[in-house]
C-alpha positions in Angstrom: -3.2 60.3 173.8 -6.0 60.2 171.1 -5.5 61.1 167.5 -7.7 64.2 167.8 -5.6 65.5 170.7 -2.4 65.0 168.7 -3.9 66.7 165.6 -5.2 69.7 167.6 -1.9 70.0 169.5 0.1 69.8 166.2 -2.2 72.4 164.6 -1.8 74.8 167.5 2.0 74.3 167.6 2.3 74.8 163.8 0.3 78.0 163.9 2.3 79.4 166.9 5.6 78.5 165.3 4.6 80.0 161.9 3.3 83.2 163.4 6.2 83.5 165.9 8.9 83.0 163.2 7.1 85.4 160.9 7.0 88.1 163.5 10.5 87.4 164.8 12.0 87.3 161.4 10.3 90.5 160.1 11.5 92.6 163.0 14.8 91.0 163.9 17.2 93.1 161.8 15.4 96.3 162.5 15.5 95.9 166.2 18.9 94.3 166.8 20.9 95.9 163.9 18.8 99.1 163.5 18.4 98.4 159.7 15.3 97.8 157.8 15.5 95.2 155.0 12.3 96.6 153.3 12.2 100.4 152.7 8.4 100.4 152.9 8.6 99.4 156.6 10.7 102.4 157.7 7.6 104.0 159.3 7.2 101.4 162.0 8.6 102.8 165.3 11.3 100.9 167.3 9.0 100.3 170.3 6.4 98.5 168.2 9.1 96.4 166.4 10.6 95.5 169.8 7.2 94.4 171.2 6.5 92.3 168.1 10.0 90.7 168.2 9.4 89.8 171.9 5.9 88.5 171.1 7.3 86.3 168.3 9.8 84.9 170.7 7.1 84.1 173.2 5.0 82.4 170.6 7.9 80.2 169.6 8.6 79.4 173.2 4.9 78.5 173.9 4.9 76.2 170.8 8.0 74.4 172.0 6.6 74.1 175.5 3.4 72.5 174.0 5.5 70.1 171.9 7.5 69.1 175.0 4.3 68.6 177.0 2.7 66.5 174.2 5.8 64.3 173.8 7.2 63.9 177.3 4.5 64.8 179.9 1.2 63.5 178.4 1.7 59.8 179.0 2.8 59.9 182.6 0.1 62.4 183.4 -2.5 60.2 181.7 -1.2 57.3 183.7 -1.6 59.2 187.0 -5.1 60.2 186.0 -6.0 56.6 185.1 -4.8 55.5 188.5 -6.9 58.2 190.2 -10.0 57.2 188.2 -9.4 53.5 189.0 -9.1 54.2 192.7 -12.3 56.3 192.7 -14.2 53.5 190.9 -13.0 50.9 193.3 -13.4 53.2 196.3 -9.9 52.6 197.6 -7.4 55.1 198.8 -4.7 55.9 196.3 -1.2 56.2 197.6 1.3 57.8 195.3 4.9 56.8 195.2 7.7 59.4 195.6 8.4 59.2 191.9 4.7 59.9 191.1 4.6 62.8 193.5 7.8 64.2 192.1 6.3 64.0 188.6 3.1 65.6 189.7 5.0 68.5 191.1 7.1 68.9 188.0 4.0 68.7 185.9 2.2 71.4 187.9 5.3 73.7 187.7 5.5 73.2 184.0 2.0 74.4 183.4 2.5 77.3 185.8 5.6 78.3 183.7 3.5 77.9 180.6 0.8 80.2 181.9 3.5 82.8 182.9 4.9 82.7 179.4 1.3 83.1 178.0 0.8 86.1 180.3 4.0 87.6 179.1 2.9 87.1 175.5 -0.5 88.8 176.3 1.4 91.7 178.0 3.8 92.2 175.1 0.8 92.2 172.7 -1.0 94.7 174.9 2.0 97.0 175.0 2.3 96.7 171.3 -1.3 97.7 170.9 -0.8 100.7 173.1 2.3 101.8 171.2 0.5 101.3 167.9 -2.5 103.3 169.1 -0.3 106.1 170.2 1.5 106.1 166.8 -1.7 106.1 164.9 -2.9 109.0 167.0 0.3 110.9 166.3 -0.1 110.3 162.6 -3.7 111.5 162.6 -2.7 114.7 164.4 0.2 115.3 162.0 -2.1 114.8 159.0 -4.5 117.4 160.5 -1.7 119.8 161.1 -0.5 119.4 157.5 -4.0 119.9 156.1 -4.4 123.1 158.2 -1.0 124.3 157.1 -1.8 123.7 153.5 -5.2 125.5 153.7 -3.7 128.4 155.6 -0.8 128.8 153.1 -3.0 128.4 150.1 -5.6 130.9 151.3 -2.8 133.4 152.1 -1.1 133.1 148.7 -4.1 132.6 146.4 -6.7 135.0 145.4 -10.4 134.3 144.9 -9.7 133.0 141.4 -11.7 129.8 140.8 -9.1 128.7 138.2 -6.7 127.9 141.0 -9.2 125.7 142.9 -10.4 122.6 141.1 -13.9 121.6 142.2 -12.9 118.4 144.0 -10.4 120.3 146.1 -13.2 122.7 147.2 -15.4 119.8 148.3 -12.6 117.8 150.0 -11.1 120.7 152.0 -14.2 122.8 152.3 -12.7 125.9 150.7 -15.0 128.8 151.0 -13.4 130.9 148.2 
């Protein structure tokens, strides 16, 4: 394996582990123990926290799988690729040993599992995005209801006295009084 491949793999693994631990740690107590360590994060719904916790776990799992592939699978796979390239250059038929076929099968299954975990990460992130969108929509609707309630209650209790309505309030809420 070349140095550039090692550096790229290490960078990807470092970022995945850092993001995974950050996401996992920030939502662990709130999801599993139903407590929030930071009172400013009380507004995040449980479903969003659960999706982010699962996403953090999948990021850590993907990083560990990449580290395993770089350490244990890269050299034997490169050896098989070199054998194949050499047989193509010499135009001879390559016959794999039982051990090489067994490794090729394990190698393929490893990357299939990797892609399944990646698909699960994308699915958890998509579900998180859907829950976040629904929550934002609910917040916008509640803000509109509160504004309408405030305008209705203010117009019912106030008279047309301009002293009760500062100018910026008239411009912001379009008060016609």
